[in-house]
Backbone as a chain_set.jsonl record, in Angstrom:
{"seq": "XXXXXXXXXXXXXXXXXXXXXXXXXXXXXXXXXXXXXXXXXXXXXXXXXXXXXXXXXXXXXXXXXXXXXXXXXXXXXXXXXXXXXXXXXXXXXXXXXXXXXXXXXXXXXXXXXXXXXXXXXXXXXXXXXXXXXXXXXXXXXXXXXXXXXXXXXXXXXXXXXXXXXXXXXXX", "coords": {"N": [[-35.504, 23.052, 53.631], [-32.823, 22.858, 53.541], [-32.668, 22.663, 50.593], [-33.846, 25.219, 49.752], [-31.883, 27.078, 50.961], [-29.45, 26.385, 49.333], [-30.285, 26.867, 46.798], [-30.527, 29.732, 47.011], [-27.847, 30.105, 47.641], [-26.415, 29.441, 45.304], [-27.704, 31.205, 43.437], [-26.826, 33.855, 44.342], [-24.146, 33.124, 43.576], [-23.877, 32.822, 41.096], [-24.446, 35.511, 40.336], [-22.303, 37.0, 41.541], [-20.007, 35.747, 40.402], [-20.536, 36.85, 37.914], [-19.814, 39.438, 38.001], [-18.216, 42.408, 36.986], [-16.224, 43.414, 39.007], [-14.862, 46.607, 40.141], [-11.433, 47.891, 40.08], [-10.584, 48.329, 42.567], [-12.077, 46.805, 44.364], [-11.082, 44.198, 43.558], [-8.63, 44.083, 44.208], [-8.642, 44.705, 47.11], [-10.224, 42.468, 47.824], [-8.576, 40.337, 47.139], [-6.241, 40.671, 48.697], [-7.291, 40.686, 51.121], [-8.101, 38.08, 51.278], [-5.573, 36.674, 50.896], [-4.052, 37.51, 53.093], [-6.054, 36.272, 55.074], [-5.142, 33.788, 54.767], [-3.119, 33.362, 56.959], [-0.84, 34.922, 57.509], [-1.43, 37.641, 58.505], [-2.791, 37.211, 60.963], [-0.935, 35.857, 62.314], [1.066, 38.294, 62.309], [-0.372, 39.734, 63.746], [-0.613, 38.492, 66.154], [2.122, 38.636, 67.079], [2.646, 41.113, 67.202], [0.868, 41.897, 69.339], [2.277, 40.317, 71.209], [4.261, 41.742, 71.518], [3.411, 44.458, 72.559], [1.561, 44.175, 74.05], [0.552, 44.332, 76.295], [0.049, 43.397, 79.978], [-2.022, 41.36, 79.809], [-1.224, 39.996, 77.603], [-0.569, 37.638, 76.804], [-2.277, 35.743, 77.266], [-4.359, 36.523, 75.874], [-3.137, 36.099, 73.237], [-2.793, 33.49, 73.196], [-5.388, 32.417, 73.569], [-6.211, 33.23, 71.131], [-4.959, 31.402, 69.704], [-5.725, 28.904, 70.664], [-8.474, 28.993, 70.067], [-8.434, 29.152, 67.339], [-6.946, 26.819, 66.626], [-8.623, 25.014, 66.932], [-10.559, 25.596, 65.382], [-9.571, 24.851, 63.141], [-9.161, 22.109, 63.37], [-11.864, 21.526, 63.514], [-12.992, 22.258, 60.868], [-11.758, 20.986, 58.904], [-12.433, 18.461, 59.482], [-15.559, 18.657, 59.085], [-15.549, 19.65, 56.493], [-14.675, 17.304, 55.327], [-16.619, 15.403, 56.163], [-19.031, 16.738, 54.848], [-18.642, 16.933, 52.489], [-19.069, 19.265, 50.372], [-18.916, 20.686, 47.471], [-17.169, 23.395, 45.955], [-18.054, 26.815, 44.737], [-16.548, 27.354, 42.226], [-16.258, 24.823, 40.994], [-18.851, 24.862, 39.754], [-19.382, 26.887, 38.069], [-17.148, 29.144, 36.272], [-15.481, 32.116, 37.385], [-15.31, 35.301, 36.521], [-13.349, 37.246, 36.878], [-11.532, 36.437, 39.062], [-8.901, 34.324, 39.61], [-7.672, 32.649, 41.3], [-6.761, 29.651, 42.901], [-8.3, 27.145, 44.879], [-7.714, 26.38, 48.124], [-8.308, 23.913, 49.001], [-10.515, 20.934, 48.337], [-13.081, 21.157, 49.216], [-15.852, 22.766, 50.182], [-17.588, 23.747, 52.212], [-17.671, 24.06, 55.825], [-16.185, 27.444, 55.747], [-12.892, 27.83, 56.133], [-11.165, 29.9, 56.214], [-12.944, 31.937, 56.925], [-13.421, 31.012, 59.529], [-11.09, 30.919, 61.063], [-10.523, 33.578, 60.931], [-12.374, 34.804, 62.333], [-12.268, 33.54, 64.822], [-10.008, 34.635, 65.568], [-9.983, 37.11, 65.367], [-12.616, 37.695, 67.43], [-11.494, 36.779, 69.601], [-9.016, 38.145, 70.396], [-10.672, 40.633, 70.227], [-11.969, 40.299, 72.571], [-10.007, 40.605, 74.851], [-8.805, 43.236, 73.898], [-11.037, 45.665, 73.528], [-11.106, 47.956, 72.685], [-9.714, 47.618, 69.922], [-11.617, 46.187, 68.632], [-13.123, 47.046, 65.992], [-11.448, 47.36, 64.008], [-10.364, 44.666, 64.244], [-12.61, 43.055, 63.729], [-13.434, 44.35, 61.174], [-11.385, 43.157, 59.338], [-11.611, 40.509, 59.64], [-14.265, 40.505, 58.714], [-13.548, 41.13, 56.043], [-12.212, 38.995, 55.102], [-13.9, 37.238, 55.214], [-15.923, 38.179, 53.448], [-14.144, 38.076, 51.112], [-13.982, 35.497, 50.261], [-16.385, 34.725, 49.269], [-16.679, 36.839, 47.164], [-14.247, 35.924, 45.593], [-15.092, 33.399, 44.594], [-14.812, 31.156, 46.022], [-16.14, 30.173, 48.003], [-19.632, 29.581, 48.966], [-22.163, 31.802, 50.147], [-23.589, 30.636, 52.602], [-21.649, 29.006, 53.581], [-19.488, 30.928, 54.526], [-21.119, 32.259, 56.357], [-21.554, 30.054, 58.027], [-18.869, 29.564, 59.076], [-18.222, 32.155, 60.039], [-19.95, 31.936, 62.512], [-19.138, 29.456, 63.62], [-16.457, 30.385, 64.041], [-16.645, 32.277, 65.808], [-18.244, 31.365, 67.96], [-16.372, 29.597, 69.097], [-14.297, 31.22, 69.685], [-15.431, 32.875, 71.891], [-16.452, 30.971, 73.624], [-13.755, 29.667, 74.331], [-12.433, 32.035, 75.288], [-14.048, 32.524, 77.474], [-13.597, 30.379, 79.114], [-10.938, 30.164, 79.677]], "CA": [[-34.824, 24.073, 54.148], [-31.369, 22.871, 52.896], [-32.778, 23.168, 49.414], [-33.776, 26.883, 49.859], [-30.36, 27.68, 50.914], [-28.293, 25.856, 48.277], [-30.727, 27.635, 45.834], [-29.924, 31.133, 47.338], [-26.376, 30.246, 47.462], [-26.261, 29.454, 43.764], [-28.187, 32.241, 42.927], [-25.91, 34.606, 44.597], [-22.675, 32.623, 43.099], [-23.984, 33.597, 39.774], [-24.376, 37.002, 40.236], [-20.944, 37.459, 42.134], [-19.407, 35.357, 39.403], [-20.459, 37.475, 36.459], [-19.935, 40.746, 38.263], [-16.732, 42.846, 36.924], [-15.786, 44.475, 40.112], [-13.692, 47.666, 39.969], [-10.173, 47.431, 40.525], [-10.175, 48.539, 44.026], [-12.691, 45.757, 44.986], [-10.517, 42.999, 43.156], [-7.524, 44.411, 45.022], [-8.788, 44.397, 48.477], [-10.56, 41.031, 48.236], [-7.272, 39.507, 46.933], [-5.378, 40.991, 49.631], [-7.863, 39.897, 52.334], [-7.966, 36.474, 51.182], [-4.256, 36.473, 51.093], [-4.098, 38.222, 54.397], [-6.781, 35.27, 55.732], [-3.964, 32.393, 54.615], [-2.522, 33.368, 58.095], [0.233, 35.95, 58.234], [-2.068, 38.613, 59.29], [-3.202, 36.615, 62.162], [0.377, 35.632, 62.843], [1.35, 39.604, 62.49], [-0.986, 40.585, 65.014], [-0.09, 38.106, 67.604], [3.518, 39.041, 67.269], [2.576, 42.51, 67.667], [0.228, 42.053, 70.801], [3.032, 39.867, 72.488], [5.492, 42.783, 71.857], [3.108, 45.653, 73.104], [0.153, 43.884, 74.538], [0.488, 44.487, 78.217], [-0.283, 42.219, 81.036], [-2.993, 40.42, 79.181], [-0.693, 39.703, 76.017], [-0.193, 35.889, 76.635], [-3.612, 35.015, 77.736], [-5.095, 36.843, 74.442], [-2.751, 35.574, 72.092], [-2.882, 32.014, 73.729], [-7.002, 32.045, 73.564], [-6.816, 33.376, 69.585], [-4.476, 30.399, 68.983], [-6.314, 27.607, 70.864], [-9.886, 28.996, 69.211], [-8.168, 28.788, 65.738], [-6.664, 25.64, 66.168], [-9.678, 24.313, 67.358], [-11.483, 25.866, 64.313], [-8.85, 24.177, 61.813], [-9.547, 20.67, 63.506], [-13.442, 21.24, 63.182], [-13.474, 22.682, 59.619], [-11.181, 19.903, 58.284], [-13.578, 17.155, 59.565], [-16.656, 19.115, 58.711], [-15.495, 19.564, 55.44], [-14.849, 15.936, 54.859], [-18.213, 14.76, 56.021], [-20.076, 17.312, 53.962], [-18.217, 16.821, 50.66], [-19.749, 20.171, 49.355], [-18.312, 20.911, 46.112], [-16.987, 24.692, 45.801], [-18.685, 27.272, 43.774], [-15.663, 27.204, 40.905], [-16.824, 23.567, 40.189], [-20.236, 24.7, 38.981], [-19.403, 28.123, 37.226], [-16.042, 29.829, 36.395], [-15.549, 33.29, 37.828], [-15.06, 36.026, 35.551], [-12.182, 37.825, 37.123], [-10.652, 35.969, 40.136], [-8.251, 33.085, 39.029], [-7.234, 31.909, 42.32], [-6.773, 28.201, 43.197], [-8.962, 27.04, 46.076], [-6.574, 25.683, 49.046], [-8.742, 22.188, 49.459], [-11.313, 20.416, 47.606], [-14.3, 21.031, 49.607], [-16.292, 24.293, 50.485], [-18.472, 24.055, 53.818], [-17.787, 25.773, 56.15], [-15.066, 28.454, 55.211], [-12.055, 27.695, 57.155], [-10.535, 31.029, 56.461], [-13.651, 32.486, 57.854], [-13.501, 30.29, 61.008], [-10.098, 31.104, 61.669], [-10.442, 34.848, 61.089], [-13.309, 35.289, 63.474], [-12.023, 33.165, 66.075], [-8.714, 35.139, 65.985], [-10.576, 38.268, 65.72], [-13.417, 37.57, 68.536], [-10.638, 36.327, 70.669], [-8.281, 39.555, 70.74], [-11.232, 41.675, 70.7], [-12.384, 40.162, 74.094], [-8.91, 41.279, 75.403], [-8.602, 44.508, 73.62], [-12.0, 46.163, 72.962], [-10.168, 49.382, 71.323], [-9.305, 47.0, 68.712], [-12.385, 45.153, 67.89], [-13.466, 47.425, 65.038], [-10.395, 47.123, 63.167], [-10.314, 43.113, 64.061], [-13.976, 42.61, 62.894], [-13.09, 44.738, 59.931], [-10.385, 42.169, 58.871], [-12.534, 39.112, 59.716], [-15.204, 40.487, 57.644], [-13.188, 41.422, 54.797], [-11.766, 37.869, 54.749], [-15.399, 36.394, 54.844], [-16.499, 38.731, 52.157], [-13.532, 37.83, 49.949], [-13.935, 34.237, 49.936], [-17.265, 34.928, 48.478], [-16.179, 37.439, 45.946], [-13.549, 35.458, 44.87], [-15.74, 32.486, 44.047], [-14.275, 30.0, 46.711], [-17.077, 29.673, 49.105], [-20.876, 29.95, 49.09], [-22.655, 32.544, 51.532], [-23.815, 29.828, 53.85], [-19.938, 28.407, 54.015], [-19.125, 31.676, 55.434], [-21.965, 32.358, 57.354], [-21.399, 29.033, 59.384], [-17.757, 29.69, 59.568], [-18.218, 33.227, 61.134], [-20.493, 31.417, 63.503], [-18.376, 28.802, 64.444], [-15.366, 30.916, 64.701], [-17.104, 33.312, 66.897], [-18.538, 30.579, 69.209], [-15.001, 28.917, 69.376], [-13.769, 32.284, 70.54], [-16.352, 33.17, 72.95], [-16.284, 29.516, 74.753], [-12.137, 29.547, 74.856], [-12.028, 33.244, 76.375], [-14.967, 32.455, 78.931], [-13.15, 29.261, 80.05], [-9.346, 30.429, 79.995]], "C": [[-33.461, 24.165, 53.536], [-31.546, 23.238, 51.499], [-32.747, 24.602, 48.998], [-32.369, 27.307, 50.07], [-29.429, 27.317, 49.952], [-29.118, 26.553, 46.972], [-30.243, 29.146, 45.836], [-28.498, 31.114, 47.173], [-25.864, 30.132, 46.029], [-26.565, 30.621, 42.98], [-27.159, 33.67, 42.788], [-24.432, 34.402, 43.753], [-22.595, 33.218, 41.58], [-23.905, 34.764, 39.505], [-23.155, 37.667, 40.793], [-20.244, 36.905, 40.954], [-19.148, 36.025, 37.891], [-20.443, 39.114, 36.723], [-18.443, 41.28, 38.032], [-16.554, 43.75, 37.8], [-14.627, 45.328, 39.826], [-12.375, 47.102, 40.472], [-9.883, 47.1, 41.887], [-10.684, 47.314, 44.826], [-11.695, 44.629, 44.68], [-9.244, 43.265, 44.151], [-7.567, 44.193, 46.492], [-9.301, 42.844, 48.638], [-9.56, 40.207, 48.163], [-6.199, 39.631, 47.802], [-6.019, 40.305, 50.908], [-7.97, 38.561, 52.38], [-6.615, 35.89, 51.453], [-3.939, 36.6, 52.647], [-4.943, 36.659, 55.512], [-5.839, 34.018, 55.692], [-3.142, 32.197, 55.958], [-1.451, 34.568, 58.44], [-0.479, 36.852, 58.622], [-2.157, 38.405, 60.696], [-1.875, 36.375, 62.9], [1.163, 37.06, 63.405], [0.881, 40.046, 63.921], [-0.847, 40.046, 66.314], [0.967, 38.585, 67.944], [3.303, 40.379, 67.814], [1.877, 42.748, 69.17], [1.274, 41.392, 71.697], [3.928, 40.886, 72.615], [4.879, 43.747, 72.701], [1.745, 45.147, 73.696], [0.059, 44.186, 75.998], [0.424, 43.295, 79.039], [-1.181, 40.863, 80.286], [-2.409, 39.389, 77.865], [-0.87, 37.859, 76.016], [-1.382, 35.059, 76.596], [-4.363, 35.359, 76.118], [-4.777, 36.168, 73.148], [-2.883, 33.744, 72.259], [-4.65, 31.626, 73.532], [-7.286, 32.214, 71.95], [-5.879, 32.035, 69.092], [-5.259, 28.97, 69.399], [-7.838, 27.742, 70.154], [-9.78, 28.702, 67.92], [-7.931, 27.457, 65.486], [-7.614, 24.499, 66.658], [-10.578, 24.329, 66.307], [-10.846, 24.834, 63.178], [-9.092, 22.626, 61.774], [-10.988, 20.476, 62.955], [-13.67, 21.253, 61.606], [-12.915, 21.493, 58.871], [-12.074, 18.705, 58.157], [-14.952, 17.557, 59.217], [-16.436, 19.113, 57.136], [-15.592, 18.0, 54.79], [-15.886, 15.195, 55.075], [-19.367, 15.391, 55.29], [-19.662, 17.188, 52.575], [-18.865, 18.147, 50.015], [-18.82, 20.768, 48.409], [-18.441, 22.838, 46.119], [-17.551, 25.497, 44.752], [-17.835, 27.279, 42.317], [-15.762, 25.962, 40.379], [-17.962, 23.891, 39.274], [-20.061, 25.986, 37.974], [-18.16, 28.529, 37.379], [-16.446, 31.098, 36.645], [-14.903, 34.367, 36.675], [-13.882, 36.999, 35.763], [-10.946, 37.329, 38.255], [-10.113, 34.225, 39.39], [-7.475, 32.242, 40.108], [-7.565, 30.562, 42.628], [-7.246, 27.852, 44.519], [-7.928, 26.192, 47.1], [-6.811, 24.162, 49.208], [-9.913, 22.146, 48.564], [-13.027, 20.861, 48.078], [-14.563, 22.576, 50.409], [-16.931, 24.629, 51.894], [-17.831, 23.169, 54.886], [-16.251, 26.386, 55.762], [-13.936, 28.461, 56.37], [-11.308, 29.228, 57.32], [-11.385, 31.911, 57.098], [-13.61, 32.147, 59.352], [-12.097, 30.807, 61.51], [-9.769, 32.892, 61.808], [-11.298, 35.43, 62.432], [-12.907, 34.49, 64.692], [-10.875, 33.923, 66.441], [-9.439, 36.618, 66.402], [-11.531, 38.652, 67.217], [-12.392, 37.479, 69.87], [-10.126, 37.414, 71.308], [-9.486, 40.366, 70.804], [-11.953, 41.572, 72.055], [-11.355, 40.781, 75.109], [-8.754, 42.548, 75.188], [-9.8, 45.196, 72.76], [-11.841, 47.174, 72.132], [-10.003, 48.669, 70.263], [-10.508, 46.196, 67.855], [-12.828, 45.776, 66.438], [-12.511, 47.149, 63.946], [-10.195, 45.56, 62.899], [-11.278, 42.616, 63.268], [-14.049, 43.092, 61.56], [-12.454, 43.561, 59.169], [-10.924, 41.215, 58.617], [-13.527, 39.171, 58.707], [-14.814, 40.637, 56.156], [-12.776, 39.993, 54.363], [-13.022, 36.978, 54.208], [-15.787, 36.96, 53.482], [-15.61, 38.163, 50.481], [-13.606, 36.482, 49.402], [-15.371, 33.872, 49.158], [-17.436, 35.501, 47.184], [-15.27, 36.803, 45.151], [-14.111, 33.891, 44.352], [-15.05, 31.022, 44.741], [-15.35, 29.413, 47.586], [-18.458, 30.359, 48.626], [-21.102, 30.925, 50.311], [-22.759, 31.895, 52.611], [-22.556, 29.114, 54.212], [-19.639, 29.529, 55.011], [-20.094, 32.106, 56.344], [-21.763, 31.544, 58.572], [-19.904, 29.425, 59.711], [-17.663, 31.164, 60.099], [-18.774, 32.712, 62.533], [-19.842, 30.527, 64.209], [-17.002, 29.348, 65.046], [-15.545, 31.802, 66.029], [-17.638, 32.428, 68.015], [-17.247, 30.019, 69.905], [-14.439, 30.131, 70.235], [-14.243, 32.836, 71.898], [-16.259, 32.021, 74.372], [-14.767, 29.634, 75.073], [-11.789, 30.869, 75.777], [-12.767, 33.15, 77.5], [-14.336, 31.535, 79.838], [-11.369, 29.528, 80.449], [-9.209, 31.594, 80.659]], "O": [[-32.973, 25.207, 53.099], [-30.748, 24.051, 51.033], [-31.967, 25.125, 48.202], [-31.799, 27.93, 49.174], [-28.503, 28.111, 49.782], [-28.368, 26.777, 46.022], [-29.687, 29.685, 44.879], [-27.937, 32.046, 46.597], [-24.876, 30.781, 45.685], [-25.879, 31.013, 42.036], [-26.819, 34.31, 41.793], [-23.741, 35.345, 43.368], [-21.679, 33.831, 41.031], [-23.332, 35.161, 38.49], [-22.97, 38.856, 40.532], [-19.746, 37.836, 40.321], [-18.23, 35.915, 37.078], [-20.907, 39.931, 35.928], [-17.516, 40.793, 38.68], [-16.701, 44.929, 37.479], [-13.576, 44.896, 39.353], [-12.252, 46.072, 41.135], [-9.271, 46.141, 42.358], [-10.029, 46.81, 45.738], [-11.41, 43.996, 45.697], [-9.014, 42.339, 44.928], [-6.671, 43.585, 47.076], [-8.815, 42.104, 49.495], [-9.483, 39.309, 49.002], [-5.263, 38.833, 47.753], [-5.398, 39.51, 51.614], [-7.937, 37.922, 53.431], [-6.452, 34.849, 52.09], [-3.568, 35.608, 53.274], [-4.382, 36.183, 56.5], [-5.844, 33.268, 56.668], [-2.551, 31.138, 56.167], [-1.324, 35.03, 59.574], [0.04, 37.091, 59.712], [-1.722, 39.195, 61.535], [-1.785, 36.713, 64.08], [1.723, 37.128, 64.498], [1.502, 40.523, 64.87], [-0.902, 40.689, 67.362], [1.035, 39.042, 69.085], [3.814, 40.693, 68.889], [2.257, 43.591, 69.982], [1.3, 41.753, 72.874], [4.454, 41.053, 73.716], [5.569, 44.077, 73.666], [0.835, 45.975, 73.738], [-1.038, 44.127, 76.554], [0.815, 42.216, 78.594], [-0.897, 39.666, 80.318], [-2.944, 38.407, 77.351], [-1.307, 37.144, 75.114], [-1.499, 33.962, 76.049], [-4.814, 34.48, 75.384], [-5.549, 35.779, 72.271], [-3.058, 32.976, 71.313], [-4.981, 30.453, 73.357], [-8.222, 31.631, 71.402], [-6.157, 31.637, 67.961], [-5.385, 28.056, 68.584], [-8.376, 26.724, 69.718], [-10.671, 28.136, 67.287], [-8.406, 26.85, 64.527], [-7.331, 23.304, 66.731], [-11.344, 23.383, 66.127], [-11.555, 24.132, 62.456], [-9.206, 21.942, 60.757], [-11.322, 19.583, 62.177], [-14.404, 20.419, 61.076], [-13.731, 20.955, 58.124], [-12.394, 18.105, 57.131], [-15.654, 16.566, 59.012], [-17.286, 18.482, 56.508], [-16.413, 17.629, 53.951], [-16.171, 14.312, 54.265], [-20.443, 14.823, 55.102], [-20.429, 17.364, 51.629], [-19.233, 17.92, 48.863], [-17.874, 21.404, 48.874], [-19.496, 23.459, 46.25], [-17.589, 24.901, 43.675], [-18.508, 27.206, 41.289], [-15.358, 25.858, 39.221], [-18.086, 23.333, 38.183], [-20.785, 25.939, 36.98], [-17.733, 28.415, 38.528], [-17.573, 31.439, 36.286], [-13.928, 33.995, 36.022], [-13.45, 37.561, 34.757], [-9.783, 37.732, 38.284], [-10.788, 33.334, 38.873], [-6.756, 31.29, 39.807], [-8.767, 30.297, 42.618], [-6.542, 28.295, 45.427], [-7.361, 25.237, 46.57], [-5.941, 23.327, 49.458], [-10.321, 23.185, 48.045], [-13.976, 20.845, 47.293], [-13.749, 23.275, 51.013], [-16.739, 25.67, 52.523], [-17.557, 21.969, 54.85], [-15.303, 25.638, 55.521], [-14.125, 29.068, 57.424], [-10.939, 29.642, 58.419], [-10.855, 32.728, 57.851], [-13.762, 32.989, 60.237], [-12.166, 31.166, 62.686], [-8.963, 33.379, 62.601], [-10.934, 36.255, 63.27], [-13.363, 34.967, 65.732], [-10.629, 33.948, 67.647], [-9.425, 37.11, 67.531], [-11.276, 39.608, 67.948], [-12.578, 38.061, 70.939], [-10.478, 37.771, 72.432], [-9.333, 41.088, 71.79], [-12.458, 42.551, 72.604], [-11.761, 41.396, 76.095], [-8.541, 43.224, 76.195], [-9.692, 45.322, 71.541], [-12.352, 47.279, 71.017], [-10.248, 49.397, 69.301], [-10.381, 45.714, 66.73], [-12.906, 44.897, 65.579], [-12.972, 46.652, 62.918], [-9.94, 45.107, 61.783], [-11.055, 41.895, 62.296], [-14.653, 42.411, 60.731], [-13.163, 43.024, 58.317], [-10.905, 40.808, 57.455], [-13.749, 38.242, 57.93], [-15.559, 40.345, 55.221], [-13.002, 39.749, 53.178], [-13.122, 36.289, 53.193], [-15.946, 36.228, 52.505], [-16.054, 37.954, 49.352], [-13.336, 36.271, 48.22], [-15.46, 32.833, 48.504], [-18.08, 34.997, 46.264], [-15.367, 37.03, 43.944], [-13.322, 33.272, 43.638], [-14.827, 30.007, 44.081], [-15.376, 28.208, 47.834], [-18.485, 31.437, 48.033], [-20.385, 30.89, 51.311], [-22.192, 32.3, 53.626], [-22.547, 28.602, 55.332], [-19.527, 29.25, 56.204], [-19.554, 32.37, 57.418], [-21.76, 31.946, 59.735], [-19.776, 29.639, 60.917], [-16.656, 31.247, 60.801], [-18.184, 32.993, 63.576], [-19.861, 30.652, 65.433], [-16.494, 28.994, 66.11], [-14.778, 31.945, 66.982], [-17.414, 32.875, 69.14], [-17.123, 30.003, 71.129], [-14.161, 29.958, 71.421], [-13.498, 33.172, 72.819], [-16.081, 32.196, 75.577], [-14.546, 29.706, 76.281], [-11.055, 30.825, 76.764], [-12.309, 33.616, 78.543], [-14.392, 31.671, 81.06], [-10.789, 29.057, 81.428], [-8.091, 31.984, 80.996]]}, "num_chains": 1, "name": "protein.A"}
């Protein structure tokens, strides 16, 4: 099973790395990955603290706790798995970003994006579409920029979502 996933990951990586994406896709993906570095989530947290009503502290607290646990988890899992990033195997045709660390599995950007987006969506369902669009954009950017394999991002989305659901259920 693991070999099948790895083979599929590498096949998709080769396709993505050779795709000369339109300029708007390049801009969107670079913007999304930079937003996923944290400033978008901190900005959303600030806006919610200022205008989020009675639930604001619980909502932002849930997002911080789930994202914080996610950071601890992905750092440990990356050390355990030691999976190399796609950019180690093959150069990307248009993305020249440097990875934030050495290992690929799971995607920390994606864990954080889904932990925050799902946490906040539980308190503010009217914002769910926008929040999930941002999280999906961050996840897609990690693949399209050659930072992660598809399975890294899928695992990251699952971990972030489960953390958010768990934290929001128990807080």
